[in-house]
LUMLO-508960 format. One line per 8 residues: their letters; for each residue x, y, z of N, C-alpha, C. Coordinates in Angstrom, 2 decimals, decimal comma, padded with zeros to 5 digits. Example, Ala and Ser with C-alpha at 12.3 -4.5 7.8 and 13.67 -1.06 7.14 Angstrom:
BEGIN
as> 013,19:-005,69:007,80:012,30:-004,50:007,80:013,20:-003,30:007,80; 012,85:-002,25:007,08:013,67:-001,06:007,14:012,90:000,03:007,87
//
This chain:
BEGIN
mllrvwrr> 069,00:033,54:080,48:067,61:032,81:079,65:066,99:033,96:080,11; 067,02:034,82:080,91:066,52:036,10:081,17:066,23:036,81:079,83; 067,77:037,13:079,67:068,24:037,86:078,28:067,55:037,31:077,03; 067,63:035,89:077,10:066,81:035,22:075,69:065,39:035,77:075,27; 064,83:035,40:076,66:063,48:035,81:076,61:063,01:037,09:076,11; 063,87:038,18:076,89:063,94:039,51:076,47:064,16:039,71:075,44; 064,90:039,22:074,55:065,36:039,31:073,15:064,39:038,97:072,22; 063,81:037,62:072,18:062,51:037,26:071,64:061,64:037,87:071,60
ftawrrgr> 061,10:038,43:072,68:060,10:039,18:072,95:060,29:040,54:072,26; 061,40:041,06:072,38:061,92:042,73:071,38:061,35:041,95:070,12; 062,18:041,05:069,58:061,85:040,75:068,23:060,54:040,71:067,90; 059,70:039,85:068,79:058,19:039,87:068,30:057,56:041,31:068,46; 058,17:042,08:069,50:057,12:043,36:069,51:057,30:044,15:068,55; 058,89:043,79:067,93:059,29:044,94:067,05:058,14:044,55:065,16; 057,77:043,49:065,24:057,26:043,04:063,97:055,56:043,30:064,22; 055,05:044,24:065,02:053,77:044,34:065,03:053,68:045,52:065,74
pfwaglfv> 052,56:046,27:065,78:052,32:047,48:066,16:051,94:047,33:067,94; 053,19:046,94:068,87:052,85:046,58:069,99:052,08:047,83:070,58; 052,65:048,89:070,54:052,55:050,07:071,57:050,57:050,55:071,25; 050,27:050,56:069,75:048,96:050,36:069,42:048,29:049,65:070,17; 048,39:048,28:070,44:047,87:047,21:070,89:047,66:047,63:072,29; 048,58:047,82:073,03:048,80:048,10:074,46:047,97:049,40:074,75; 048,04:050,43:074,13:046,85:051,46:074,37:045,64:051,32:074,17; 045,20:050,60:073,01:043,62:050,21:073,16:043,37:049,56:073,82
avgaliil> 044,04:048,28:074,60:043,59:047,72:075,51:043,69:048,79:077,25; 044,13:049,50:076,96:044,46:050,01:078,53:043,25:050,94:078,10; 042,82:051,57:076,70:041,99:052,62:077,03:040,24:051,60:077,20; 040,67:050,06:076,62:039,20:049,43:076,83:038,90:048,76:078,12; 039,91:048,76:078,98:039,67:048,41:080,51:039,35:049,63:081,36; 039,80:050,62:080,66:039,48:051,93:081,73:037,89:052,20:080,99; 037,13:052,00:079,82:036,11:052,14:079,46:035,31:050,99:080,36; 035,67:049,78:079,93:035,09:048,66:081,09:034,50:048,89:082,43
fppyanlk> 035,80:049,53:083,22:035,99:049,53:084,53:034,78:049,86:085,34; 034,52:051,63:084,90:033,51:052,38:085,86:031,89:051,45:085,97; 031,50:051,50:084,90:029,83:050,78:084,72:030,09:049,62:086,07; 030,89:048,86:086,12:030,98:047,38:086,74:031,41:047,55:088,28; 031,85:049,20:088,81:032,52:049,22:089,73:031,59:049,29:090,94; 031,48:049,23:092,30:030,53:049,75:093,04:031,44:050,48:094,10; 031,05:051,68:094,16:031,23:052,90:094,99:030,71:052,78:096,45; 031,35:052,43:097,47:030,74:052,68:098,77:031,24:053,40:099,44
fgdmvisi> 030,19:054,54:099,84:030,25:055,67:100,83:029,27:055,34:101,76; 029,98:055,07:102,87:029,18:054,81:104,11:028,27:053,56:104,05; 027,12:053,97:104,07:026,22:053,02:103,68:025,62:052,90:102,36; 025,78:054,25:101,61:025,08:053,91:100,33:026,34:053,81:099,23; 025,70:052,55:098,47:026,59:052,14:097,13:026,14:052,69:095,75; 026,95:053,07:095,42:026,79:053,71:094,01:027,10:052,77:093,04; 026,46:052,61:092,27:026,38:051,74:091,21:025,65:052,13:089,54; 026,72:051,94:088,44:026,24:052,62:087,52:025,99:051,47:086,14
qtlggvsa> 025,05:050,25:086,51:024,77:049,21:085,99:023,16:049,71:085,03; 023,63:050,46:084,12:022,26:051,34:083,17:022,40:050,55:082,11; 021,87:051,39:080,59:022,25:050,95:079,53:023,60:051,54:078,94; 024,26:052,39:079,64:025,55:053,00:079,23:026,67:051,72:080,02; 026,29:050,97:081,03:026,90:049,52:081,33:027,29:048,64:080,32; 025,89:048,46:079,41:026,00:046,97:078,59:026,28:048,27:077,53; 026,40:049,19:077,00:027,10:049,86:076,25:029,09:049,49:076,25; 028,89:049,95:077,61:030,54:050,00:077,87:030,98:048,19:077,98
lligallv> 029,80:047,60:078,18:030,52:045,97:077,93:030,81:045,50:076,89; 030,09:046,18:075,69:030,33:045,92:074,23:031,41:046,67:073,62; 030,87:047,42:073,72:032,47:048,73:073,31:033,87:048,42:073,61; 033,81:047,94:075,09:035,02:047,56:075,75:035,42:046,24:075,14; 034,47:045,39:074,83:035,10:044,05:074,41:035,31:044,18:073,09; 034,75:044,71:072,21:035,34:044,92:070,93:036,77:045,59:070,93; 036,93:046,46:071,63:038,32:047,42:071,99:039,39:046,08:072,09; 038,84:045,18:073,22:040,02:044,50:073,49:040,27:043,00:072,55
icavalwv> 039,04:043,05:071,38:039,13:041,95:070,12:040,14:043,02:069,55; 039,91:044,05:069,21:041,12:045,04:068,29:042,17:045,13:068,70; 042,75:045,28:069,77:043,76:045,12:070,76:044,77:043,95:070,74; 043,97:042,78:070,79:044,32:041,49:070,39:044,70:041,08:069,30; 043,68:041,65:068,44:044,13:041,87:066,65:044,93:042,16:066,23; 045,74:043,65:066,86:046,77:044,26:066,29:047,99:043,43:066,95; 047,91:042,53:068,45:049,17:041,90:068,75:049,16:041,04:068,12; 048,14:039,97:067,32:048,16:038,62:067,04:048,70:038,56:065,49
apkfrlaa> 047,63:039,41:064,67:047,63:039,69:062,98:047,57:040,82:062,77; 049,07:041,71:062,49:049,43:042,98:062,59:049,26:043,20:060,91; 048,60:042,19:060,01:048,42:042,28:058,36:046,69:043,04:058,60; 046,16:042,98:059,81:044,66:043,81:059,85:045,12:044,82:060,53; 046,29:045,93:060,76:046,11:046,65:061,76:045,41:048,08:061,19; 045,39:047,88:059,85:044,85:049,25:059,49:043,10:048,73:059,74; 042,66:047,76:059,65:040,86:047,70:059,90:040,85:047,69:061,32; 041,81:046,93:062,15:041,13:047,16:063,75:041,87:048,89:064,00
givtvlls> 042,83:049,48:063,59:042,73:050,79:063,75:041,86:051,66:063,47; 040,99:051,66:062,19:039,74:052,22:061,71:038,36:052,00:062,92; 038,16:050,56:063,60:037,44:050,34:064,29:037,55:050,93:065,39; 038,99:050,87:065,73:039,22:051,34:067,05:038,91:052,77:067,54; 039,12:053,62:066,69:039,17:055,14:066,06:037,33:055,06:066,40; 036,80:054,71:065,27:035,35:054,62:065,67:034,50:054,35:066,77; 035,12:053,18:067,25:034,40:052,87:068,59:034,99:053,34:069,93; 035,91:054,11:069,85:036,15:055,12:070,95:035,63:056,08:070,81
lvalvvtn> 035,31:056,81:069,62:034,49:058,01:069,42:032,72:057,42:069,91; 032,48:056,41:069,62:031,20:056,19:069,83:030,97:056,35:071,24; 032,20:055,67:072,05:031,87:055,40:073,69:032,02:056,77:074,25; 032,66:057,86:073,68:032,44:059,25:074,35:031,31:059,47:074,75; 030,07:059,28:073,72:028,66:059,56:073,92:027,95:058,54:074,57; 028,12:057,07:074,09:027,60:055,92:074,74:028,10:055,84:076,65; 029,08:055,95:077,03:029,57:055,17:077,77:030,49:056,08:078,86; 029,58:056,98:079,74:029,93:057,96:080,99:031,57:058,52:080,07
lggflfgt> 031,17:059,37:079,10:032,36:059,89:078,51:033,52:059,33:078,19; 032,97:057,91:077,59:034,19:057,20:077,51:035,08:056,61:078,38; 034,77:056,29:079,38:035,37:055,66:080,81:036,43:057,20:081,17; 035,40:058,34:081,46:035,85:059,86:081,99:036,83:060,34:081,07; 036,74:060,25:080,05:037,49:060,92:078,52:039,19:060,16:078,70; 039,28:059,25:079,63:040,98:058,65:079,81:040,61:057,54:078,61; 039,72:056,69:078,75:039,75:055,85:077,89:039,61:055,88:076,62; 038,78:057,03:076,24:038,46:057,50:074,82:039,72:057,95:074,28
lfsllgga> 040,87:058,71:075,22:042,02:059,29:074,87:042,96:058,35:074,30; 042,80:057,16:075,33:044,01:055,93:075,24:043,54:055,15:074,09; 042,53:055,14:073,56:042,31:054,12:072,29:042,32:055,07:071,19; 041,59:056,44:070,91:041,90:057,14:070,08:043,77:057,13:069,75; 044,30:057,26:070,68:045,83:057,57:070,39:046,33:055,65:069,91; 046,19:054,94:070,36:046,30:053,31:070,11:045,59:053,09:068,42; 044,22:053,74:068,19:044,11:053,50:066,63:044,73:054,36:065,78; 045,23:055,60:066,33:045,88:056,47:065,14:047,78:055,78:065,45
lavawtda> 048,02:055,36:066,10:049,29:054,62:066,13:049,26:053,28:065,00; 048,02:052,49:065,52:048,08:051,14:064,46:047,76:051,46:062,76; 047,20:052,85:062,82:047,09:053,28:061,56:048,30:053,79:060,74; 049,04:054,03:061,46:050,38:055,28:061,14:051,48:054,04:060,95; 051,34:052,65:061,96:052,13:052,01:061,97:052,82:051,12:060,40; 053,97:050,68:060,24:054,26:050,08:059,17:055,25:049,08:059,73; 055,71:048,14:058,55:056,76:047,36:058,88:057,78:047,17:058,24; 057,55:048,27:056,84:058,86:048,64:055,95:060,10:049,20:056,51
pkkqkkpk> 061,13:048,88:056,28:062,11:049,01:056,75:062,35:050,83:056,57; 063,37:051,35:057,39:063,37:052,80:057,11:064,37:052,87:055,95; 064,36:053,81:055,13:065,21:054,25:054,26:066,53:055,13:054,96; 067,86:054,48:054,10:069,24:055,16:054,98:069,00:056,72:054,84; 069,78:057,77:055,57:069,51:058,99:055,38:070,80:059,28:054,26; 070,81:059,99:053,37:071,90:060,31:052,73:072,90:061,68:053,24; 074,31:061,31:053,18:074,57:062,19:053,89:074,98:063,81:053,52; 075,17:064,58:053,91:074,63:066,17:053,39:075,87:066,37:052,66
ggaepate> 077,01:065,75:052,84:078,08:066,79:052,22:078,04:066,47:050,51; 077,09:065,82:050,16:077,20:065,33:048,69:077,82:064,78:047,84; 078,32:063,76:048,87:079,41:062,89:047,93:078,58:062,38:046,82; 077,35:061,67:046,86:076,36:061,50:045,59:075,80:062,29:044,65; 076,13:062,15:043,62:075,55:062,91:042,47:074,07:062,48:042,12; 073,27:063,73:041,94:071,70:063,72:041,93:071,65:062,71:040,54; 070,77:061,81:041,02:070,46:060,74:039,83:069,55:061,09:039,17; 068,36:061,97:039,67:066,93:062,33:038,91:067,39:063,79:038,86
ttqrvqpt> 066,99:064,58:037,71:066,91:065,98:037,55:065,33:066,65:037,26; 064,98:067,23:037,99:063,50:068,06:037,75:063,68:069,35:036,72; 062,81:069,18:035,79:062,48:070,12:035,10:061,37:071,10:035,74; 061,58:072,42:035,43:060,55:073,38:036,13:059,91:074,03:034,75; 058,62:074,05:034,98:057,58:074,38:033,73:057,18:075,74:033,85; 057,53:076,51:033,29:056,93:077,87:033,35:055,42:077,96:033,15; 054,56:078,70:033,69:053,15:078,88:033,54:053,20:079,74:032,38; 051,90:079,40:031,66:051,89:080,26:030,08:050,35:081,17:030,41
//
């Protein structure tokens, strides 16, 4: 049964930009975490609940929506990828260096993977032996 579940998951994963969505989701969580984490050093509590926290909430939520859109509706991968790249660049400026650079890097990588992903089947490579004759001929034009 476990093997059957794994095969179904693998088939589902191959039909969509899974890794792009995963990187975007990880980047979103990294951007969301620091403003709402209260760090304690002895009796002192450090909290970053400022305008950067509100921006991190908004940008992180939009990045999570983009990650879910990449998994659920792969036909929107180009739009979600472009929005992800733009949001991660905005997060770099607005939210604590975009999750201390790691959130921005993960989101940028996920956005780039989403834009580059395609579900078209791979073309078969032709053998190097030259067994098939060339079907197209190219004509060189001399400059005048």
